[in-house]
DRENKE-161828 format. One record per atom (N, C-alpha, C): residue number from 1; residue in one letter; atom name; x, y, z. Coordinates in Angstrom, 3 decimals. Atoms other than C-alpha are relative to their C-alpha. Layout:
REM residues N
+-----+-----+------+----------+----------+----------+
:   n : res : atom :       xx :       yy :       zz :
+-----+-----+------+----------+----------+----------+
: NUM :   A :   CA :        X :        Y :        Z :
...
+-----+-----+------+----------+----------+----------+
//
This chain:
REM residues 135
+-----+-----+------+----------+----------+----------+
:   n : res : atom :       xx :       yy :       zz :
+-----+-----+------+----------+----------+----------+
:   1 :   X :    N :    0.246 :    0.736 :   -1.213 :
:   1 :   X :   CA :   86.653 :  136.305 :   79.281 :
:   1 :   X :    C :   -0.719 :   -1.307 :   -0.287 :
:   2 :   X :    N :    0.723 :    1.212 :    0.344 :
:   2 :   X :   CA :   84.245 :  133.833 :   77.742 :
:   2 :   X :    C :    0.969 :   -1.054 :   -0.518 :
:   3 :   X :    N :   -0.973 :    0.944 :    0.544 :
:   3 :   X :   CA :   87.172 :  132.254 :   75.894 :
:   3 :   X :    C :    0.792 :   -0.664 :    1.120 :
:   4 :   X :    N :   -0.746 :    0.577 :   -1.117 :
:   4 :   X :   CA :   89.079 :  131.765 :   79.150 :
:   4 :   X :    C :   -0.841 :   -1.036 :    0.733 :
:   5 :   X :    N :    0.881 :    0.939 :   -0.689 :
:   5 :   X :   CA :   86.105 :  130.110 :   80.815 :
:   5 :   X :    C :   -0.205 :   -1.252 :   -0.831 :
:   6 :   X :    N :    0.212 :    1.158 :    0.863 :
:   6 :   X :   CA :   85.487 :  127.873 :   77.835 :
:   6 :   X :    C :    1.270 :   -0.811 :   -0.163 :
:   7 :   X :    N :   -1.269 :    0.724 :    0.128 :
:   7 :   X :   CA :   89.171 :  126.989 :   77.623 :
:   7 :   X :    C :    0.165 :   -1.003 :    1.129 :
:   8 :   X :    N :   -0.142 :    0.952 :   -1.098 :
:   8 :   X :   CA :   89.135 :  125.431 :   81.063 :
:   8 :   X :    C :   -1.003 :   -1.130 :   -0.136 :
:   9 :   X :    N :    1.003 :    1.046 :    0.188 :
:   9 :   X :   CA :   85.942 :  123.572 :   80.298 :
:   9 :   X :    C :    0.503 :   -1.007 :   -1.036 :
:  10 :   X :    N :   -0.546 :    0.888 :    1.023 :
:  10 :   X :   CA :   87.541 :  122.168 :   77.148 :
:  10 :   X :    C :    1.126 :   -0.842 :    0.565 :
:  11 :   X :    N :   -1.110 :    0.738 :   -0.592 :
:  11 :   X :   CA :   90.639 :  121.213 :   79.090 :
:  11 :   X :    C :   -0.518 :   -1.084 :    0.933 :
:  12 :   X :    N :    0.563 :    0.982 :   -0.917 :
:  12 :   X :   CA :   88.536 :  119.466 :   81.702 :
:  12 :   X :    C :   -0.560 :   -1.199 :   -0.747 :
:  13 :   X :    N :    0.644 :    1.068 :    0.741 :
:  13 :   X :   CA :   86.725 :  117.457 :   79.095 :
:  13 :   X :    C :    0.986 :   -0.886 :   -0.732 :
:  14 :   X :    N :   -0.908 :    0.743 :    0.858 :
:  14 :   X :   CA :   89.644 :  116.419 :   76.982 :
:  14 :   X :    C :    1.030 :   -0.812 :    0.753 :
:  15 :   X :    N :   -1.073 :    0.669 :   -0.713 :
:  15 :   X :   CA :   92.061 :  115.286 :   79.651 :
:  15 :   X :    C :   -0.276 :   -1.477 :    0.221 :
:  16 :   X :    N :    0.315 :    1.385 :   -0.288 :
:  16 :   X :   CA :   90.219 :  112.041 :   80.322 :
:  16 :   X :    C :   -0.045 :   -0.903 :   -1.201 :
:  17 :   X :    N :    0.171 :    0.832 :    1.187 :
:  17 :   X :   CA :   89.954 :  110.834 :   76.761 :
:  17 :   X :    C :    1.293 :   -0.654 :   -0.419 :
:  18 :   X :    N :   -1.158 :    0.654 :    0.565 :
:  18 :   X :   CA :   92.277 :  108.271 :   75.351 :
:  18 :   X :    C :    0.399 :   -1.291 :    0.653 :
:  19 :   X :    N :   -0.340 :    1.266 :   -0.630 :
:  19 :   X :   CA :   92.377 :  105.280 :   77.712 :
:  19 :   X :    C :   -1.259 :   -0.576 :    0.600 :
:  20 :   X :    N :    1.190 :    0.416 :   -0.712 :
:  20 :   X :   CA :   89.995 :  103.177 :   79.812 :
:  20 :   X :    C :   -0.187 :   -1.462 :    0.252 :
:  21 :   X :    N :    0.306 :    1.384 :   -0.322 :
:  21 :   X :   CA :   88.464 :   99.960 :   81.169 :
:  21 :   X :    C :   -1.235 :   -0.074 :    0.857 :
:  22 :   X :    N :    1.195 :    0.154 :   -0.804 :
:  22 :   X :   CA :   85.792 :   98.613 :   83.514 :
:  22 :   X :    C :    0.324 :   -0.526 :    1.362 :
:  23 :   X :    N :   -0.188 :    0.419 :   -1.375 :
:  23 :   X :   CA :   85.333 :   97.686 :   87.135 :
:  23 :   X :    C :    0.332 :   -1.465 :    0.124 :
:  24 :   X :    N :   -0.317 :    1.394 :   -0.233 :
:  24 :   X :   CA :   85.764 :   94.286 :   88.677 :
:  24 :   X :    C :    1.392 :   -0.135 :    0.573 :
:  25 :   X :    N :   -1.282 :    0.193 :   -0.659 :
:  25 :   X :   CA :   88.791 :   92.721 :   90.285 :
:  25 :   X :    C :    1.097 :   -0.428 :   -0.959 :
:  26 :   X :    N :   -1.050 :    0.439 :    0.918 :
:  26 :   X :   CA :   90.593 :   91.335 :   87.234 :
:  26 :   X :    C :    0.439 :    1.144 :   -0.892 :
:  27 :   X :    N :   -0.564 :   -1.042 :    0.855 :
:  27 :   X :   CA :   92.849 :   93.473 :   85.138 :
:  27 :   X :    C :   -0.434 :   -0.209 :   -1.441 :
:  28 :   X :    N :    0.386 :    0.018 :    1.407 :
:  28 :   X :   CA :   91.931 :   94.348 :   81.599 :
:  28 :   X :    C :    1.236 :   -0.124 :   -0.880 :
:  29 :   X :    N :   -1.072 :   -0.040 :    0.996 :
:  29 :   X :   CA :   94.022 :   93.744 :   78.532 :
:  29 :   X :    C :    0.105 :    1.440 :   -0.479 :
:  30 :   X :    N :   -0.156 :   -1.369 :    0.500 :
:  30 :   X :   CA :   95.355 :   96.892 :   76.859 :
:  30 :   X :    C :   -1.148 :    0.357 :   -0.932 :
:  31 :   X :    N :    1.083 :   -0.315 :    0.938 :
:  31 :   X :   CA :   92.748 :   96.679 :   74.097 :
:  31 :   X :    C :   -1.338 :    0.158 :    0.725 :
:  32 :   X :    N :    1.230 :   -0.146 :   -0.785 :
:  32 :   X :   CA :   89.920 :   96.134 :   76.615 :
:  32 :   X :    C :    0.004 :    1.319 :    0.773 :
:  33 :   X :    N :   -0.161 :   -1.237 :   -0.761 :
:  33 :   X :   CA :   91.225 :   98.989 :   78.726 :
:  33 :   X :    C :   -0.267 :    1.219 :   -0.887 :
:  34 :   X :    N :    0.186 :   -1.109 :    0.942 :
:  34 :   X :   CA :   91.415 :  101.333 :   75.738 :
:  34 :   X :    C :   -1.460 :    0.134 :   -0.420 :
:  35 :   X :    N :    1.387 :   -0.031 :    0.467 :
:  35 :   X :   CA :   87.942 :  100.380 :   74.510 :
:  35 :   X :    C :   -0.947 :    0.506 :    1.094 :
:  36 :   X :    N :    0.894 :   -0.410 :   -1.089 :
:  36 :   X :   CA :   86.292 :  100.805 :   77.911 :
:  36 :   X :    C :    0.215 :    1.460 :    0.390 :
:  37 :   X :    N :   -0.269 :   -1.397 :   -0.360 :
:  37 :   X :   CA :   88.012 :  104.091 :   78.722 :
:  37 :   X :    C :   -0.556 :    0.941 :   -1.069 :
:  38 :   X :    N :    0.514 :   -0.849 :    1.074 :
:  38 :   X :   CA :   87.149 :  105.530 :   75.344 :
:  38 :   X :    C :   -1.522 :    0.057 :    0.020 :
:  39 :   X :    N :    1.468 :    0.021 :   -0.077 :
:  39 :   X :   CA :   83.514 :  104.444 :   75.745 :
:  39 :   X :    C :   -0.495 :    0.900 :    1.140 :
:  40 :   X :    N :    0.370 :   -0.852 :   -1.130 :
:  40 :   X :   CA :   83.327 :  106.129 :   79.163 :
:  40 :   X :    C :    0.199 :    1.466 :   -0.377 :
:  41 :   X :    N :   -0.310 :   -1.384 :    0.377 :
:  41 :   X :   CA :   84.985 :  109.256 :   77.838 :
:  41 :   X :    C :   -1.039 :    0.531 :   -0.987 :
:  42 :   X :    N :    0.982 :   -0.428 :    1.005 :
:  42 :   X :   CA :   82.658 :  109.433 :   74.838 :
:  42 :   X :    C :   -1.366 :    0.266 :    0.630 :
:  43 :   X :    N :    1.304 :   -0.144 :   -0.653 :
:  43 :   X :   CA :   79.569 :  108.967 :   77.028 :
:  43 :   X :    C :   -0.076 :    1.303 :    0.800 :
:  44 :   X :    N :    0.041 :   -1.179 :   -0.845 :
:  44 :   X :   CA :   80.482 :  111.716 :   79.478 :
:  44 :   X :    C :    0.306 :    1.273 :   -0.778 :
:  45 :   X :    N :   -0.242 :   -1.157 :    0.869 :
:  45 :   X :   CA :   81.827 :  114.032 :   76.790 :
:  45 :   X :    C :   -1.314 :    0.444 :   -0.639 :
:  46 :   X :    N :    1.293 :   -0.334 :    0.610 :
:  46 :   X :   CA :   78.422 :  113.848 :   75.091 :
:  46 :   X :    C :   -0.916 :    0.679 :    1.018 :
:  47 :   X :    N :    0.838 :   -0.609 :   -1.035 :
:  47 :   X :   CA :   76.641 :  114.610 :   78.357 :
:  47 :   X :    C :    0.405 :    1.445 :    0.257 :
:  48 :   X :    N :   -0.482 :   -1.352 :   -0.241 :
:  48 :   X :   CA :   78.824 :  117.646 :   78.903 :
:  48 :   X :    C :   -0.288 :    0.887 :   -1.202 :
:  49 :   X :    N :    0.280 :   -0.778 :    1.215 :
:  49 :   X :   CA :   78.439 :  118.776 :   75.301 :
:  49 :   X :    C :   -1.468 :    0.401 :   -0.091 :
:  50 :   X :    N :    1.433 :   -0.293 :    0.032 :
:  50 :   X :   CA :   74.664 :  118.689 :   75.794 :
:  50 :   X :    C :   -0.391 :    1.171 :    0.911 :
:  51 :   X :    N :    0.256 :   -1.141 :   -0.879 :
:  51 :   X :   CA :   74.925 :  121.418 :   78.465 :
:  51 :   X :    C :    0.354 :    1.274 :   -0.773 :
:  52 :   X :    N :   -0.242 :   -1.268 :    0.710 :
:  52 :   X :   CA :   74.614 :  124.910 :   76.992 :
:  52 :   X :    C :    1.233 :    0.701 :    0.558 :
:  53 :   X :    N :   -1.229 :   -0.693 :   -0.377 :
:  53 :   X :   CA :   77.938 :  126.762 :   77.015 :
:  53 :   X :    C :   -0.322 :    1.375 :    0.600 :
:  54 :   X :    N :    0.209 :   -1.340 :   -0.544 :
:  54 :   X :   CA :   78.202 :  129.917 :   79.137 :
:  54 :   X :    C :    0.357 :    1.058 :   -1.039 :
:  55 :   X :    N :   -0.235 :   -1.078 :    0.961 :
:  55 :   X :   CA :   78.040 :  133.128 :   77.144 :
:  55 :   X :    C :    0.783 :    1.157 :    0.615 :
:  56 :   X :    N :   -0.753 :   -1.049 :   -0.683 :
:  56 :   X :   CA :   79.684 :  135.324 :   79.779 :
:  56 :   X :    C :    0.424 :   -0.518 :    1.374 :
:  57 :   X :    N :   -0.547 :    0.395 :   -1.295 :
:  57 :   X :   CA :   81.444 :  135.203 :   83.136 :
:  57 :   X :    C :   -1.093 :   -0.307 :    1.017 :
:  58 :   X :    N :    1.080 :    0.217 :   -0.961 :
:  58 :   X :   CA :   78.167 :  135.417 :   85.090 :
:  58 :   X :    C :   -0.672 :   -1.360 :   -0.177 :
:  59 :   X :    N :    0.626 :    1.296 :    0.263 :
:  59 :   X :   CA :   76.934 :  132.206 :   83.446 :
:  59 :   X :    C :    0.905 :   -1.183 :    0.339 :
:  60 :   X :    N :   -0.952 :    1.087 :   -0.257 :
:  60 :   X :   CA :   80.071 :  130.190 :   84.296 :
:  60 :   X :    C :   -0.363 :   -0.807 :    1.255 :
:  61 :   X :    N :    0.325 :    0.810 :   -1.182 :
:  61 :   X :   CA :   79.052 :  129.207 :   87.869 :
:  61 :   X :    C :   -1.159 :   -0.973 :   -0.235 :
:  62 :   X :    N :    1.128 :    0.891 :    0.286 :
:  62 :   X :   CA :   75.703 :  127.794 :   86.690 :
:  62 :   X :    C :    0.394 :   -1.135 :   -0.921 :
:  63 :   X :    N :   -0.506 :    1.027 :    0.920 :
:  63 :   X :   CA :   77.447 :  125.953 :   83.889 :
:  63 :   X :    C :    0.824 :   -1.042 :    0.768 :
:  64 :   X :    N :   -0.826 :    0.922 :   -0.785 :
:  64 :   X :   CA :   79.989 :  124.461 :   86.294 :
:  64 :   X :    C :   -0.879 :   -0.847 :    0.915 :
:  65 :   X :    N :    0.928 :    0.770 :   -0.842 :
:  65 :   X :   CA :   77.128 :  123.452 :   88.620 :
:  65 :   X :    C :   -0.612 :   -1.167 :   -0.760 :
:  66 :   X :    N :    0.587 :    1.064 :    0.820 :
:  66 :   X :   CA :   75.668 :  121.413 :   85.757 :
:  66 :   X :    C :    1.045 :   -1.006 :   -0.456 :
:  67 :   X :    N :   -1.033 :    0.852 :    0.587 :
:  67 :   X :   CA :   78.942 :  120.034 :   84.388 :
:  67 :   X :    C :    0.792 :   -0.782 :    1.057 :
:  68 :   X :    N :   -0.847 :    0.629 :   -1.010 :
:  68 :   X :   CA :   80.786 :  119.220 :   87.610 :
:  68 :   X :    C :   -0.486 :   -1.390 :    0.441 :
:  69 :   X :    N :    0.439 :    1.356 :   -0.355 :
:  69 :   X :   CA :   78.572 :  116.272 :   88.646 :
:  69 :   X :    C :    0.276 :   -1.012 :   -1.124 :
:  70 :   X :    N :   -0.282 :    0.879 :    1.139 :
:  70 :   X :   CA :   78.996 :  114.807 :   85.156 :
:  70 :   X :    C :    1.490 :   -0.317 :   -0.030 :
:  71 :   X :    N :   -1.446 :    0.175 :   -0.004 :
:  71 :   X :   CA :   82.749 :  115.338 :   85.317 :
:  71 :   X :    C :    0.441 :   -0.923 :    1.137 :
:  72 :   X :    N :   -0.344 :    0.860 :   -1.147 :
:  72 :   X :   CA :   82.958 :  113.757 :   88.775 :
:  72 :   X :    C :   -0.393 :   -1.452 :   -0.267 :
:  73 :   X :    N :    0.453 :    1.370 :    0.272 :
:  73 :   X :   CA :   80.919 :  110.733 :   87.697 :
:  73 :   X :    C :    0.887 :   -0.669 :   -1.049 :
:  74 :   X :    N :   -0.878 :    0.559 :    1.032 :
:  74 :   X :   CA :   82.987 :  110.226 :   84.550 :
:  74 :   X :    C :    1.379 :   -0.313 :    0.541 :
:  75 :   X :    N :   -1.314 :    0.209 :   -0.613 :
:  75 :   X :   CA :   86.216 :  110.606 :   86.524 :
:  75 :   X :    C :   -0.024 :   -1.238 :    0.889 :
:  76 :   X :    N :    0.139 :    1.165 :   -0.869 :
:  76 :   X :   CA :   84.976 :  108.032 :   89.026 :
:  76 :   X :    C :   -0.064 :   -1.298 :   -0.805 :
:  77 :   X :    N :    0.111 :    1.195 :    0.852 :
:  77 :   X :   CA :   84.030 :  105.561 :   86.297 :
:  77 :   X :    C :    1.362 :   -0.356 :   -0.595 :
:  78 :   X :    N :   -1.326 :    0.254 :    0.564 :
:  78 :   X :   CA :   87.448 :  105.950 :   84.700 :
:  78 :   X :    C :    0.950 :   -0.532 :    1.075 :
:  79 :   X :    N :   -0.875 :    0.435 :   -1.093 :
:  79 :   X :   CA :   89.185 :  105.531 :   88.073 :
:  79 :   X :    C :   -0.270 :   -1.440 :    0.417 :
:  80 :   X :    N :    0.358 :    1.378 :   -0.355 :
:  80 :   X :   CA :   87.346 :  102.230 :   88.583 :
:  80 :   X :    C :    0.610 :   -1.041 :   -0.926 :
:  81 :   X :    N :   -0.570 :    0.938 :    0.965 :
:  81 :   X :   CA :   89.082 :  100.681 :   85.586 :
:  81 :   X :    C :    1.230 :   -0.698 :    0.584 :
:  82 :   X :    N :   -1.156 :    0.792 :   -0.426 :
:  82 :   X :   CA :   91.702 :   97.999 :   86.141 :
:  82 :   X :    C :    0.927 :   -0.171 :   -1.199 :
:  83 :   X :    N :   -0.877 :    0.064 :    1.166 :
:  83 :   X :   CA :   94.480 :   98.657 :   83.638 :
:  83 :   X :    C :    0.952 :   -1.193 :    0.087 :
:  84 :   X :    N :   -1.048 :    1.019 :   -0.056 :
:  84 :   X :   CA :   97.087 :   96.102 :   82.660 :
:  84 :   X :    C :    1.103 :    0.480 :    0.952 :
:  85 :   X :    N :   -1.069 :   -0.340 :   -0.941 :
:  85 :   X :   CA :   99.937 :   96.008 :   85.187 :
:  85 :   X :    C :    1.015 :    0.951 :   -0.624 :
:  86 :   X :    N :   -0.999 :   -0.830 :    0.680 :
:  86 :   X :   CA :  102.249 :   97.585 :   82.622 :
:  86 :   X :    C :   -0.438 :    1.459 :   -0.147 :
:  87 :   X :    N :    0.515 :   -1.365 :    0.142 :
:  87 :   X :   CA :  100.009 :  100.669 :   82.463 :
:  87 :   X :    C :   -0.391 :    0.631 :    1.337 :
:  88 :   X :    N :    0.500 :   -0.481 :   -1.289 :
:  88 :   X :   CA :   99.282 :  101.050 :   86.200 :
:  88 :   X :    C :    0.610 :    1.345 :    0.407 :
:  89 :   X :    N :   -0.651 :   -1.245 :   -0.403 :
:  89 :   X :   CA :  101.830 :  103.790 :   86.879 :
:  89 :   X :    C :   -0.534 :    1.189 :   -0.806 :
:  90 :   X :    N :    0.532 :   -1.054 :    0.864 :
:  90 :   X :   CA :  100.668 :  105.861 :   83.912 :
:  90 :   X :    C :   -1.456 :    0.288 :    0.352 :
:  91 :   X :    N :    1.402 :   -0.134 :   -0.368 :
:  91 :   X :   CA :   97.060 :  105.221 :   84.881 :
:  91 :   X :    C :   -0.157 :    0.789 :    1.301 :
:  92 :   X :    N :    0.059 :   -0.711 :   -1.273 :
:  92 :   X :   CA :   97.697 :  106.446 :   88.438 :
:  92 :   X :    C :    0.272 :    1.490 :   -0.199 :
:  93 :   X :    N :   -0.304 :   -1.407 :    0.297 :
:  93 :   X :   CA :   99.263 :  109.662 :   87.110 :
:  93 :   X :    C :   -1.181 :    0.656 :   -0.703 :
:  94 :   X :    N :    1.135 :   -0.493 :    0.766 :
:  94 :   X :   CA :   96.372 :  110.097 :   84.694 :
:  94 :   X :    C :   -1.193 :    0.269 :    0.914 :
:  95 :   X :    N :    1.102 :   -0.208 :   -0.945 :
:  95 :   X :   CA :   93.830 :  109.670 :   87.510 :
:  95 :   X :    C :    0.222 :    1.241 :    0.852 :
:  96 :   X :    N :   -0.293 :   -1.197 :   -0.775 :
:  96 :   X :   CA :   95.591 :  112.378 :   89.500 :
:  96 :   X :    C :   -0.293 :    1.249 :   -0.821 :
:  97 :   X :    N :    0.309 :   -1.126 :    0.886 :
:  97 :   X :   CA :   95.337 :  114.726 :   86.505 :
:  97 :   X :    C :   -1.514 :    0.212 :   -0.050 :
:  98 :   X :    N :    1.462 :   -0.090 :    0.031 :
:  98 :   X :   CA :   91.614 :  113.930 :   86.336 :
:  98 :   X :    C :   -0.525 :    0.676 :    1.263 :
:  99 :   X :    N :    0.465 :   -0.575 :   -1.262 :
:  99 :   X :   CA :   91.123 :  114.750 :   90.020 :
:  99 :   X :    C :    0.397 :    1.464 :    0.096 :
: 100 :   X :    N :   -0.438 :   -1.402 :    0.000 :
: 100 :   X :   CA :   93.164 :  117.935 :   89.659 :
: 100 :   X :    C :   -0.952 :    0.856 :   -0.832 :
: 101 :   X :    N :    0.877 :   -0.774 :    0.859 :
: 101 :   X :   CA :   90.834 :  119.022 :   86.893 :
: 101 :   X :    C :   -1.382 :    0.193 :    0.628 :
: 102 :   X :    N :    1.232 :   -0.209 :   -0.761 :
: 102 :   X :   CA :   87.769 :  118.479 :   89.063 :
: 102 :   X :    C :    0.225 :    1.163 :    0.976 :
: 103 :   X :    N :   -0.337 :   -1.078 :   -0.935 :
: 103 :   X :   CA :   89.479 :  120.705 :   91.641 :
: 103 :   X :    C :    0.077 :    1.350 :   -0.720 :
: 104 :   X :    N :   -0.102 :   -1.241 :    0.771 :
: 104 :   X :   CA :   90.224 :  123.299 :   88.950 :
: 104 :   X :    C :   -1.375 :    0.523 :   -0.403 :
: 105 :   X :    N :    1.360 :   -0.430 :    0.341 :
: 105 :   X :   CA :   86.577 :  123.353 :   87.890 :
: 105 :   X :    C :   -0.655 :    0.671 :    1.205 :
: 106 :   X :    N :    0.549 :   -0.606 :   -1.211 :
: 106 :   X :   CA :   85.604 :  124.061 :   91.486 :
: 106 :   X :    C :    0.618 :    1.379 :    0.240 :
: 107 :   X :    N :   -0.674 :   -1.291 :   -0.167 :
: 107 :   X :   CA :   88.199 :  126.855 :   91.674 :
: 107 :   X :    C :   -0.502 :    1.008 :   -1.032 :
: 108 :   X :    N :    0.523 :   -0.866 :    1.053 :
: 108 :   X :   CA :   86.933 :  128.254 :   88.387 :
: 108 :   X :    C :   -1.364 :    0.555 :    0.392 :
: 109 :   X :    N :    1.326 :   -0.436 :   -0.432 :
: 109 :   X :   CA :   83.409 :  128.394 :   89.762 :
: 109 :   X :    C :    0.112 :    1.071 :    1.079 :
: 110 :   X :    N :   -0.171 :   -0.992 :   -1.069 :
: 110 :   X :   CA :   84.572 :  130.239 :   92.882 :
: 110 :   X :    C :    0.470 :    1.340 :   -0.563 :
: 111 :   X :    N :   -0.511 :   -1.247 :    0.592 :
: 111 :   X :   CA :   86.518 :  132.771 :   90.812 :
: 111 :   X :    C :   -1.090 :    0.704 :   -0.805 :
: 112 :   X :    N :    1.074 :   -0.597 :    0.798 :
: 112 :   X :   CA :   83.580 :  133.301 :   88.456 :
: 112 :   X :    C :   -1.093 :    0.559 :    0.897 :
: 113 :   X :    N :    0.984 :   -0.511 :   -0.967 :
: 113 :   X :   CA :   81.202 :  133.672 :   91.428 :
: 113 :   X :    C :    0.395 :    1.375 :    0.518 :
: 114 :   X :    N :   -0.512 :   -1.277 :   -0.500 :
: 114 :   X :   CA :   83.421 :  136.521 :   92.627 :
: 114 :   X :    C :    0.149 :    1.035 :   -1.110 :
: 115 :   X :    N :   -0.188 :   -0.907 :    1.125 :
: 115 :   X :   CA :   83.570 :  138.044 :   89.138 :
: 115 :   X :    C :    1.464 :    0.293 :   -0.272 :
: 116 :   X :    N :   -1.447 :   -0.191 :    0.123 :
: 116 :   X :   CA :   87.363 :  137.634 :   89.178 :
: 116 :   X :    C :    0.493 :   -0.519 :   -1.350 :
: 117 :   X :    N :   -0.363 :    0.387 :    1.361 :
: 117 :   X :   CA :   88.114 :  137.587 :   85.462 :
: 117 :   X :    C :    1.465 :   -0.392 :   -0.111 :
: 118 :   X :    N :   -1.436 :    0.316 :    0.060 :
: 118 :   X :   CA :   91.889 :  137.558 :   86.017 :
: 118 :   X :    C :    0.262 :   -1.404 :    0.541 :
: 119 :   X :    N :   -0.187 :    1.336 :   -0.573 :
: 119 :   X :   CA :   91.671 :  134.449 :   88.215 :
: 119 :   X :    C :   -0.584 :   -1.073 :   -0.919 :
: 120 :   X :    N :    0.583 :    0.935 :    0.969 :
: 120 :   X :   CA :   89.374 :  132.721 :   85.714 :
: 120 :   X :    C :    0.983 :   -0.230 :   -1.141 :
: 121 :   X :    N :   -0.969 :    0.118 :    1.097 :
: 121 :   X :   CA :   91.911 :  133.452 :   82.984 :
: 121 :   X :    C :    1.225 :   -0.785 :    0.431 :
: 122 :   X :    N :   -1.171 :    0.723 :   -0.503 :
: 122 :   X :   CA :   94.783 :  132.169 :   85.145 :
: 122 :   X :    C :   -0.286 :   -1.492 :    0.105 :
: 123 :   X :    N :    0.374 :    1.406 :   -0.157 :
: 123 :   X :   CA :   92.969 :  128.926 :   85.969 :
: 123 :   X :    C :   -0.145 :   -0.655 :   -1.371 :
: 124 :   X :    N :    0.187 :    0.534 :    1.353 :
: 124 :   X :   CA :   92.012 :  128.437 :   82.331 :
: 124 :   X :    C :    1.338 :   -0.251 :   -0.680 :
: 125 :   X :    N :   -1.326 :    0.142 :    0.609 :
: 125 :   X :   CA :   95.593 :  128.984 :   81.180 :
: 125 :   X :    C :    0.750 :   -1.185 :    0.605 :
: 126 :   X :    N :   -0.664 :    1.101 :   -0.702 :
: 126 :   X :   CA :   96.943 :  126.587 :   83.802 :
: 126 :   X :    C :   -0.605 :   -1.345 :   -0.418 :
: 127 :   X :    N :    0.668 :    1.240 :    0.388 :
: 127 :   X :   CA :   94.356 :  123.937 :   82.902 :
: 127 :   X :    C :    0.360 :   -0.380 :   -1.434 :
: 128 :   X :    N :   -0.366 :    0.260 :    1.399 :
: 128 :   X :   CA :   95.163 :  124.282 :   79.217 :
: 128 :   X :    C :    1.410 :   -0.582 :   -0.081 :
: 129 :   X :    N :   -1.383 :    0.505 :   -0.019 :
: 129 :   X :   CA :   98.880 :  123.762 :   79.918 :
: 129 :   X :    C :    0.040 :   -1.429 :    0.523 :
: 130 :   X :    N :    0.030 :    1.350 :   -0.561 :
: 130 :   X :   CA :   98.182 :  120.708 :   82.079 :
: 130 :   X :    C :   -0.637 :   -0.976 :   -0.984 :
: 131 :   X :    N :    0.680 :    0.863 :    0.955 :
: 131 :   X :   CA :   95.823 :  119.323 :   79.451 :
: 131 :   X :    C :    0.939 :   -0.408 :   -1.124 :
: 132 :   X :    N :   -0.949 :    0.309 :    1.077 :
: 132 :   X :   CA :   98.526 :  119.529 :   76.786 :
: 132 :   X :    C :    1.014 :   -1.039 :    0.444 :
: 133 :   X :    N :   -0.941 :    0.986 :   -0.539 :
: 133 :   X :   CA :  100.850 :  117.539 :   79.066 :
: 133 :   X :    C :   -0.699 :   -1.317 :    0.343 :
: 134 :   X :    N :    0.742 :    1.177 :   -0.436 :
: 134 :   X :   CA :   98.111 :  115.126 :   80.194 :
: 134 :   X :    C :   -0.467 :   -0.901 :   -1.120 :
: 135 :   X :    N :    0.492 :    0.810 :    1.115 :
: 135 :   X :   CA :   97.037 :  113.937 :   76.756 :
: 135 :   X :    C :    1.139 :   -0.650 :   -0.638 :
+-----+-----+------+----------+----------+----------+
//
C-alpha cells in the first residue's frame, strides 16, 4: 500500500518537470521558457522532497495536506509562464495534466482518509500511466 501511495506522489511531482518560463505579458523564447520552467520545477520538487514520506496508508492524508499547497503553488507558477506561440498548444495540454494531478492528489487523500487501499492503488496506477504519457 505504501508503494501505491508513493507512486502517485512521484507521478504528481514528475509531471511538471521539463518545460517552463516566467510571468509577464511577453512570450518567452524556447530557451527562456525551458530554463524558467525547469527552475520552477526544481524549486518545488525540492520543497516536496523535504516533506517526510508517508510510511503507511494512515500517514498519506497528512502528507498530502503538506504537499498539496506546494504542488498547487508550483502548478500556478508554471501556468503563469508565457511559452513561445509554437509551444502554446502543448503547454495548454501540459497545464491540464498538472491540474488533473492536483485533483488526483485530493482524491488520493480522500481515499486514504477512508482507509480505501484499493482506491489508493487505483488512483496511483492511473496517475502513473498519465505521468508516463505526460512527460
